[in-house]
N, C-alpha and C positions, 0 to 999 in steps of 0.2 A: 177183341172188339176195339174199334177205333172211334174216338170222339173228336169232332171237328174243333180246331183251335178256337174258332169264334164262340163256340158254346162254352168252352172252358173260361175264356176271357169274360164273357157275359156273366157267368156264374160268379166269378171272382169279383167283378165290379159290383154286382148286387150284394154280395156279402160285405164288401167294404162300405158301400153306400149307406147301409143301415147301422154302421158302428158309430155311436155317438162321440167316441173319442178319436175319430179319424176325420181330418179336414182335407177335402179334395180341392186342389187348385188347378183349374182347367184353363185352356186358352192362354197359357203363358208358358215360358220355359226359362231355364237358367241362363243368364247372360254372363255372369262372372262368379268365380269362387275366390273368396278372400280368406286366407289361412293365417292365423296368428299363433303365438306360442301356446295359448290356452283356449283358443276358440276357432270356429270356422263359420263363415258367413256366406250365404247365398244371395246374390243380387239377381232378381228376376226381371224379365223383359218389361213387365208392367210397373217397375219401380219398387216393388216390395223387397224388403231385406229380411231374410230369415236367419236365425242363429240356432241351428240344431245342436243337440249334444252329440249326435252321430249322423253323418250323411251316408246313405246307402244308395249306390249307383246301380241301376238295373236297366239301362237304356241301350241294349243291343250290343253285338260284338263290335260295332263301329262307334261305341260310346263317346259322345262329346263330353259327358261329365268326367269320364276317365281321362280324357285329354286335358281338360281344364285342371284336373288334379295333378297333372304332370306325370302321369303314369303311362308308359309306353306299353306296347303289346307285340308279341311275336306273331306276325301275320303269316298264314300259309295260304297262298293263292293257288288253287288247284287247276287254274286255267280252264275251267268249265263253268257253264251256267246250268241252272236247274229249272225246268218248266214244270209247273204243278197245275192240275185242273181236275174237275170231276167229270166222269163220263158214265152214261148208262150203257149197258151191254146186254146182248141177247142171252148169254148163258149165265148160270148161277155161279158165283164165285165160291160158294160153300164156306164163307168166312175164312178163306185161305189167303194169306198175304204172300206175294211173290217178289223177290228181288234177285236180279241176275245181271251179270256183267258180260258185255260183248266187246269186241275190239273197238275202242274209241267211244263206247257209250255204256251207260248204266241205266237200267230200267226197273221200275217198281210198279206193282199193282196192289193197292191197299184197300181191302173190302170195307164198304159202307153199308148202310141199310138197303135192303132190297137188291135189285140187280144194278148196283151202282158202285163204282170204285173211284178212289183217288188215284190218278195217274201221275207218275213222276218220271220224267225223262231228263237225263243228264248228258249233255253234248257240248262240244266247243261252242262258244258264243255265237259265231256266225251261223251255224246250223240251227241253233235254237231260235235265232232271229227269223230264219226262213220258215220254221214251223209256226212261229207266232203270226206270221203274215198270211198264212193259208186261210182260206175261208173255212167256216165250221165243217162243211161236208168234206172238203179235201183233207182237212186235218184229221177227221174221223177215219177216213180211208187209210191215211198214213199211219195212224195209231194201230189200226187193225193189222197192218202189215208188220209194224215193229214188234207187236206182241204175238205174231205168228197165229193170229185168229183164234187164240186160246178161249176167248169169251164171245166169239161170234161177231155179229155186227155191233158197232159202237156209235155213240152219239154224244157230242159235246154238250154239257148242260151247265157250264159255268164259264167265267172268264179264265183266261190263261195268265198265270202269274209267273214271272221269271225272276230268279234270284241269282246273284253271282255266288259261286261256290268258294268261300273264303273261310278258313279257320282262324281262330284267334286265341292266344293265351296271354293274359296280362302279365307283365314282368313283375308286378307286385299286385297283391290282392287287397292290400290295405295301405293307408297312409294316415297322416294326422287326422284323427276323428272322422275317418271315412273308410268304407269297405265296399268292395265290388261283389256283386252276386250275379247269378244268371249268366247270360251271354256276355255281359260286360266283363266278367271274370274269365270264362272259358266258352268259346264258341266252337262247337264240334262239327266235323263233317258228319252228315246225317246217316252214313252207311250202317253204323251199329246202333242207331236210335238211342244213344245215351245222352245226347245234349240236354234234352228236357229233364232227364233224371239228374244230371249234374246241377241244373238250375234249382230243382226241388231240394236237392241235397244241400246246396249252399244256403238256401233259406232256412232249412231245418237246423243246420249247424250254427249259423249266426243267431237265430232265434233262441236256441237252447242256451247259448252263452249270455245273451242279453237278459233273458228271463232269470237266469241264475244270479247275474249281477244285480238286477233290480230287486230281487227278493232279499239279497244281502245288503241292500242299500249302498251298492258300490257304483263307481262311474262306468256307464255303459260305453263310453268312448275311450277307455283307458288303453294305453299301449299294450299292457299285458293281455287284455281280453282280445284285442285285434290280432296280436301275435298268435294266440291260440287258434283263432279262427283261420288265419292264413295257413298255419301248419296243418290243421285238419283238412282243409280244402285241397291243399296241394297233394297231400298223401292220397286223397280219394280220387283225384282227377288226373294228375300228371302221367302216371304209368299208362292208363287207358287212352289218354289223348295221344301219346306218342305211338302206342300200339295201333290205334285206329289210322293214324297217318301212314304208318308202315303198311297196313293192310290195303289202304287205298292205292298206295304206290305199287304194291304187288299186283293188284287186280287191274290197274288202269295203264300201267307201263307196257307198251306193245313192242318194245325192242326184243329181239330174238332171245338173248340170254334170260331176260325176265320171263318171257313166255315159256321157255323150257323149265325154269325153276318153278314157275307157277303150276305147270302141268304135273311135274314130279310131286310137288307138295299135295296137290289135290288127289292124286292117285294114292299116295301114302295115307292121307287122312281118310280116304274112302274105306280103307281096310281096318281102321281103328275105331270101332263102334263106341268105346268109352270116351274117346276124345271128341267124337261128333256130339255125343249126348252132353258132355261138359260144356262145349262151345254153345250149344243150343240153350242150355240152362242159363249160362252167363248172359247171352244176348237178350233173353226174354225176362230176366230178373228185373222187376220193378217197372217194366214197360207197359 
């Protein structure tokens, strides 16, 4: 079952808003970061200066905080854009999610409540722009054709959102009294649906270390603590990040040698039921 991101964000905001020891600063942003030998300061756009014991950056794979901290990132531009929208459809999706690869495109149908799905189309930017410019009726007919009329007649019921498909892996996950979590640390290609899991994992690992240090009355921004977090997060994310990029390359590269290799690998995998079950378990774990 899928839950809309806006519902998750709203629930998270409500949980934080009622915490007496959390102070939300809205309608401002970080203008500069000043780092000394024993401290770090944040200068905000409204003139406030904050001096946290630990700065945690969680502001997207294009993180400006990461940049101000002087941390670079290995960016992987997949050369595609992703269009996401919600559509009603005639047939029942039966709570089955579909994702499949065609030459030059990747498609996904993700079931929502009732006869409605989240539609994801990945194409070169120019083709996505053409889809975005279609009127709602023409767009619906195009989606019906792309998805081979699997769900019958379709109707657009939301705005169409377009995102550049870019992966990111920070060259460092920590620096002096600062740590990166979420997409600021690792921004995944969505094909294996592990990006959100990585974000949750980074919060869990850092929180566990911070709570442990707090209970022992130790410095929550110490070099040793941040080194432990970086080591744990890299071990948990680096292998799958690389494997996902390799998988995307395998399924989206349409040159003849790769097409032949892909076909052979799929035929071999089709005969190995334990392998198929293992892959399915891995891709659905924690999602």
